[in-house]
C-alpha positions in Angstrom: 97.8 17.4 31.7 95.5 19.9 30.0 97.0 23.4 30.0 94.9 26.6 29.4 96.6 29.8 28.3 94.6 31.5 31.1 95.7 29.1 33.9 98.5 31.2 35.2 96.4 34.3 34.8 93.7 32.7 37.0 96.4 32.2 39.7 97.4 35.8 39.5 93.8 36.8 39.8 93.5 34.7 42.9 96.6 36.4 44.4 95.2 39.8 43.5 91.9 39.0 45.2 93.6 37.7 48.4 95.8 40.8 48.6 92.8 43.0 48.1 91.1 41.3 51.1 94.2 41.1 53.3 95.4 44.7 52.8 92.3 46.5 51.5 91.2 47.0 55.1 94.2 49.3 55.6 92.6 51.9 53.4 89.2 51.7 55.2 90.4 51.2 58.8 88.9 54.5 60.1 85.5 53.6 58.6 85.7 50.1 60.0 86.4 51.6 63.5 83.4 53.9 63.2 81.0 51.2 62.0 82.1 48.7 64.7 82.3 51.4 67.4 85.9 50.7 68.4 89.0 52.7 68.4 91.4 52.8 65.4 94.1 51.0 67.4 91.6 48.2 68.2 90.5 48.0 64.6 94.2 47.6 63.8 94.0 44.2 65.3 92.1 43.2 62.1 95.4 43.7 60.3 97.8 42.3 62.9 95.7 39.3 63.9 95.5 38.2 60.3 99.2 38.3 60.0 99.8 36.5 63.3 97.6 33.5 62.2 99.5 33.4 58.9 102.8 33.4 60.7 101.8 30.7 63.1 100.0 28.3 60.7 101.8 28.7 57.4 104.0 25.6 57.2 101.6 23.4 59.1 98.5 24.3 57.0 100.5 23.8 53.8 101.6 20.4 55.0 98.0 19.4 56.0 96.8 20.3 52.5 99.7 18.6 50.7 97.7 15.4 49.6 94.8 17.3 48.2 94.2 18.1 44.6 95.8 21.5 44.0 92.8 22.9 42.1 90.5 21.9 45.0 92.8 23.6 47.5 93.0 26.8 45.5 89.2 26.9 44.9 88.4 26.2 48.5 90.7 29.1 49.6 88.9 31.4 47.2 85.6 30.3 48.6 86.7 31.0 52.2 87.8 34.5 51.3 84.6 35.3 49.4 82.5 34.2 52.4 84.6 36.3 54.8 84.1 39.4 52.7 80.4 38.8 52.7 80.5 38.6 56.5 82.5 41.9 56.7 79.8 43.6 54.6 77.0 42.3 56.8 78.3 42.4 60.4 78.4 45.3 62.8 80.1 43.3 65.6 83.9 43.6 66.0 84.2 40.0 67.4 82.5 38.5 64.4 84.6 40.5 62.0 87.8 39.5 63.9 86.8 35.8 63.7 86.3 36.0 60.0 89.7 37.7 59.6 91.3 34.7 61.4 89.6 32.0 59.3 90.8 33.1 55.9 94.2 33.7 57.4 94.5 29.9 57.7 93.9 29.6 54.0 96.2 32.5 52.9 99.7 30.7 53.1 98.2 27.5 51.6 97.0 29.4 48.6 100.3 31.2 48.0 102.4 28.1 48.4 100.1 26.0 46.2 99.7 28.8 43.6 103.5 29.1 43.2 104.0 25.3 43.0 101.2 25.1 40.4 102.8 27.9 38.3 106.1 25.9 38.2 104.2 22.7 37.3 102.3 24.4 34.5 105.5 25.9 33.0 108.9 24.4 32.0 112.3 26.1 32.3 112.1 29.8 31.5 108.3 29.4 31.1 108.1 28.3 34.7 110.1 31.3 35.8 107.8 33.7 33.9 104.7 32.0 35.2 105.9 32.4 38.8 106.7 36.1 38.1 103.2 36.6 36.8 101.7 35.1 39.9 103.7 37.4 42.1 102.5 40.3 39.9 99.1 39.8 41.5 100.6 41.1 44.8 101.8 44.4 43.4 98.6 44.9 41.3 96.6 44.2 44.5 98.5 47.0 46.2 98.2 49.2 43.1 94.5 48.8 42.4 92.8 46.5 44.8 93.6 48.4 48.0 92.9 51.9 46.7 89.7 50.8 44.9 88.5 49.3 48.2 89.1 52.7 49.8 87.4 54.6 46.9 84.3 52.4 47.1 84.1 52.9 50.9 84.4 56.7 50.6 82.1 57.3 47.6 79.5 54.5 48.2 79.7 52.6 51.5 81.9 50.4 53.5 79.6 47.5 52.6 80.1 48.2 48.9 83.9 47.9 49.4 83.6 44.5 51.0 81.1 43.2 48.4 83.7 44.2 45.8 86.2 42.0 47.6 83.7 39.1 47.7 83.0 39.5 44.0 86.7 39.5 43.1 87.2 36.3 45.3 84.3 34.6 43.5 85.8 35.6 40.1 89.0 34.0 41.2 87.2 30.9 42.3 85.4 30.6 39.0 88.6 31.1 37.0 90.5 28.5 39.0 87.7 25.9 38.4 87.4 26.9 34.7 91.0 27.2 33.6 93.1 25.0 35.9 93.4 21.3 35.3 92.9 18.8 38.0 96.2 18.3 39.8 96.3 15.4 42.3 99.4 15.2 44.5 100.8 11.7 45.0 103.6 12.5 47.4 103.2 14.1 50.8 105.6 16.8 51.8 107.9 16.0 54.8 109.7 18.5 56.9 112.1 16.1 58.6 115.0 16.8 56.2 114.2 20.4 55.7 114.2 21.4 59.4 118.0 21.2 59.3 118.1 24.8 58.0 116.9 25.9 61.5 119.9 24.4 63.2 122.1 27.4 62.3 122.1 30.4 64.6 122.9 32.6 61.6 119.6 31.5 60.0 117.8 32.6 63.1 119.5 36.0 62.8 118.3 36.3 59.3 114.8 35.4 60.3 114.9 38.0 63.0 116.0 40.6 60.5 113.0 39.6 58.3 110.7 40.1 61.2 112.2 43.5 62.0 112.1 44.8 58.4 108.4 43.9 58.0 107.7 45.4 61.4 109.4 48.6 60.2 107.3 48.6 57.0 103.9 47.8 58.4 104.1 49.8 61.6 103.6 52.8 59.4 101.9 51.5 56.3 99.3 49.6 58.5 97.9 53.0 59.5 98.4 54.8 56.1 94.8 56.1 55.9 94.8 57.2 59.5 98.1 59.1 59.2 97.1 60.9 56.0 93.7 61.7 57.3 94.5 62.8 60.8 98.0 64.3 60.4 98.1 65.5 56.8 94.4 66.4 56.7 93.6 64.6 53.4 90.0 63.6 52.6 88.9 60.2 51.4 89.4 61.0 47.7 93.0 62.1 48.3 93.7 59.1 50.5 92.4 56.7 47.7 94.5 58.5 45.2 97.6 58.2 47.4 96.9 54.5 48.0 96.7 54.0 44.2 99.9 56.0 43.6 101.6 53.9 46.3 100.6 50.6 44.7 101.6 51.7 41.2 105.0 52.9 42.3 105.4 49.5 44.1 105.2 47.7 40.8 108.2 49.6 39.4 110.0 49.6 42.8 110.1 45.8 42.8 112.0 45.7 39.5 114.4 48.5 40.8 115.3 46.5 43.9 115.7 43.3 41.8 118.3 45.2 39.8 120.1 46.4 42.9 120.2 42.9 44.3 121.8 41.6 41.1 124.5 44.3 41.2 125.3 44.0 44.9 123.1 41.8 47.1 124.9 42.4 50.4 125.1 46.2 49.8 121.4 46.3 49.0 120.4 44.3 52.1 122.4 46.8 54.3 121.0 49.8 52.4 117.4 48.9 52.7 116.8 49.7 56.4 118.8 52.9 56.0 116.4 53.9 53.2 113.4 53.1 55.5 114.8 55.4 58.1 115.3 58.2 55.6 111.8 58.0 54.1 110.2 57.9 57.5 112.1 61.0 58.5 110.5 62.7 55.5 107.1 61.3 56.4 107.4 62.8 59.8 108.9 66.1 58.7 106.3 66.8 56.0 103.4 64.9 57.5 101.4 68.0 58.2 101.6 69.5 54.7 99.6 68.1 51.8 101.8 69.2 48.9 105.1 67.8 50.2 103.4 64.6 51.3 102.1 64.1 47.7 105.8 64.0 46.7 106.9 61.9 49.7 104.3 59.1 49.2 105.8 57.8 45.9 109.3 57.7 47.6 107.8 55.9 50.5 106.2 53.4 48.1 109.4 52.8 46.2 111.3 51.9 49.4 108.3 49.9 50.8 108.2 47.7 47.6 111.7 46.5 48.2 111.0 44.7 51.5 109.5 41.6 49.9 112.2 40.9 47.4 115.2 42.0 49.6 114.1 39.8 52.6 113.2 36.8 50.4 116.7 37.0 48.8 118.4 37.4 52.2 116.7 34.4 53.7 117.0 32.4 50.5 120.7 32.1 50.7 120.3 30.3 54.1 117.7 27.9 52.8 119.0 26.9 49.4 118.9 23.2 50.3 115.2 23.4 51.3 113.7 26.3 49.2 110.1 25.3 49.7 110.5 25.2 53.4 112.4 28.4 53.2 109.5 30.1 51.4 107.1 28.9 54.2 109.5 30.4 56.8 109.5 33.6 54.8 105.7 33.8 54.8 105.5 33.0 58.5 108.2 35.3 59.8 107.3 38.2 57.5 103.7 38.1 58.8 105.0 37.8 62.4 106.8 41.1 61.6 103.5 42.6 60.3 101.9 41.6 63.6 104.7 43.1 65.7 104.7 46.3 63.7 101.0 46.9 63.7 100.7 46.1 67.4 103.5 48.5 68.3 102.0 51.2 66.1 98.6 50.7 67.8 100.3 51.3 71.1 101.9 54.4 69.7 98.6 55.7 68.5 97.0 55.2 71.9 99.9 56.3 74.1 101.6 59.0 72.0 100.0 60.4 68.8 99.4 59.5 65.2 102.2 61.7 64.1 104.7 59.6 66.1 104.1 56.5 63.8 107.2 57.1 61.6 109.4 56.9 64.7 108.0 53.4 65.4 109.1 52.4 61.9 112.5 54.0 62.4 113.1 52.1 65.6 112.4 48.8 63.9 114.5 49.7 60.9 117.5 50.5 63.1 117.1 47.2 64.9 116.9 45.4 61.5 120.1 47.1 60.4 121.9 46.1 63.6 120.8 42.5 63.1 122.0 42.4 59.5 125.4 43.9 60.4 125.8 41.3 63.2 125.0 38.5 60.7 127.6 39.9 58.3 130.2 40.1 61.1 129.6 36.4 61.9 129.9 35.6 58.2 133.3 37.3 58.0 134.8 35.5 61.0 135.4 32.1 59.3 137.1 33.9 56.4 139.3 35.8 58.8 140.1 32.6 60.8 140.9 30.9 57.6 143.2 33.7 56.5 145.0 33.6 59.9 145.4 29.9 59.6 147.0 30.2 56.2 149.5 32.7 57.5 150.4 31.0 60.8 150.7 27.5 59.4 154.0 28.1 57.4 155.5 29.9 60.4 154.8 26.9 62.6 156.3 24.6 60.0 159.5 26.7 60.0 159.8 26.8 63.7 159.3 23.0 64.0 161.9 22.5 61.3 164.5 24.6 63.1 
């Protein structure tokens, strides 16, 4: 199979373009609400509905595309995202924009699963691991540059310019996939029959619940990042763009920091993460009305936020070791379910309470996640305790029987 040195880079570019489309709307949500003549909480459905469709369709759409050539699947997904961005730029109707948020959401989990599988296929051994890491780098680079650049273009040019930028990046991803990836037909269709066994354990469902709650905690606040900094802190568009970029850049380094923490103590890091979420949201609430302190708080917020992906993936991965691919599809689905839950709850808080109350929504979800993690760890300890009691009582029973 022909391998281009730019093949994996084209996958990373595709991931970058999808993250720019998926999350770029976070930085321009107030402008979208104004253009479509809806409330900010209603516009937030554009974030939550996307995540809900990804959550519901992920494993099934991936299975449906399992017999298609991987290059064809990746290129088709890029085409769908490019078309959707063009519609965002042209429409002034909320219903139309919402529909074209749902359509690419069907392609989102397929692209990610196929891109990761393709990276492994293009590499061997350590090269495969490095290739996978480079594909994931597209996520953090999307947060670091794609999201804030979308906000910058909207603020300094127009909302349409921001969406045309998204369409252009998607088209560039499409061209690079067709140019640098080899044809990769799939001979064997995936089957879930043996992999569904991981769902028979109640402990796995507790882990999945904790993933949902962690992502709800993260995106109930981040989903309205621009709204919070604009309304509560009083930052203008340029400041918000700069904060979005700072947020994304810090995320790149935060990923590596949490990876190190997981290597030194995985369980401790999983327990610590929701606690850190609570602490950073207390700071966001306490200093939300002051520009200078918030400039310092945003990087701390980003550092904590960046750990959600790798911490939750590691936490779920130990329960799905016998079916890692299915486990990844569950991670994509349930993390997006958490995004939907979080943005929906935050939208309610915006309408019923105030924008400044958003951090408390995140704190509530983080505390629920912590309780779920601790319950799971308690259940893990019980077999060990039962085994220890059995080892102590067995010799005593033998002595009593002998006497």
